[in-house]
C-alpha positions in Angstrom: 21.5 -16.3 16.9 23.3 -13.8 19.0 21.1 -10.8 20.1 21.9 -8.9 23.3 19.5 -6.5 24.9 20.7 -4.7 27.9 18.6 -4.4 31.1 18.5 -0.6 30.6 17.2 -0.9 27.0 14.6 -3.5 28.1 13.5 -1.2 30.9 13.2 1.8 28.6 10.9 -0.2 26.2 8.9 -1.5 29.1 8.4 2.1 30.4 7.8 3.9 27.1 5.4 1.6 25.3 4.2 0.7 28.2 4.6 -3.0 28.7 3.7 -5.3 31.6 5.4 -8.5 32.8 4.6 -11.3 30.3 4.1 -9.0 27.3 6.0 -9.6 24.1 7.7 -7.2 21.7 8.6 -8.0 18.2 11.8 -6.5 16.8 11.7 -6.2 13.0 13.6 -4.7 10.1 12.3 -1.3 9.0 13.2 0.2 5.6 14.2 3.9 6.0 15.4 5.9 8.9 18.8 5.7 10.4 20.3 2.3 10.1 22.6 0.1 8.1 22.0 0.6 4.4 18.7 2.4 5.0 17.4 -0.2 7.5 16.6 0.4 11.1 14.9 -1.4 14.0 11.2 -1.4 14.3 9.2 -2.6 17.4 5.6 -3.7 17.9 3.8 -5.2 20.7 2.8 -8.6 19.4 2.5 -12.3 20.4 5.4 -14.4 19.2 4.9 -17.2 16.6 5.9 -20.7 17.5 9.1 -20.5 15.5 11.1 -17.4 16.4 14.2 -16.3 18.4 13.4 -15.0 21.9 15.3 -13.0 24.5 13.6 -12.4 27.9 14.6 -9.2 29.8 12.7 -7.3 32.5 10.0 -10.1 32.2 9.3 -9.0 28.6 9.8 -11.4 25.7 11.7 -9.7 22.8 11.5 -11.8 19.7 12.7 -11.9 16.1 11.1 -13.9 13.3 13.1 -15.9 10.8 12.6 -13.2 8.1 14.5 -10.7 10.2 17.2 -13.0 11.6 19.8 -11.7 9.0 19.6 -8.2 10.5 19.5 -9.0 14.2 22.1 -11.8 14.4 25.1 -10.2 16.2 23.2 -7.1 17.3 23.6 -5.4 20.7 20.8 -3.0 21.9 21.8 -0.7 24.7 20.4 2.5 26.3 22.6 5.4 27.1 20.8 7.3 29.9 23.2 10.3 29.8 22.3 10.8 26.1 18.8 9.5 26.4 19.5 7.4 23.3 19.0 3.7 22.3 22.2 2.5 20.7 22.3 -0.3 18.2 25.6 -2.0 17.5 26.2 -4.8 15.1 29.4 -6.9 14.3 28.7 -6.8 10.6 28.3 -3.0 10.3 30.9 -0.4 11.2 28.4 2.5 11.5 24.7 1.9 11.9 24.2 5.7 11.7 26.1 6.1 8.4 24.8 3.6 5.9 27.4 4.4 3.3 30.1 3.0 5.6 28.8 -0.6 5.7 31.4 -3.3 6.3 30.5 -6.5 4.5 31.4 -9.7 6.4 30.8 -13.4 5.5 
């Protein structure tokens, strides 16, 4: 699985939630909101199960369960400080902010 979380995005989550070194944050698929085909990224402070994909940034463990792998594989999560905006990019979707413009890849 390829999931990239920038240091800036990790720091923002750490500051806003707030999180401390060693905490874990689950990334999951939400139905509704801005996202690909009506899906978007949800986050919740939670301990990771034994079987999951993990990325550690800013001493925080970000993890995705097997059920949500399909959405996060290939995603990049960045924070644009000038816009004060978390940006989600995905190689399988042309426009995460316009669901009707989904590009299907296999």
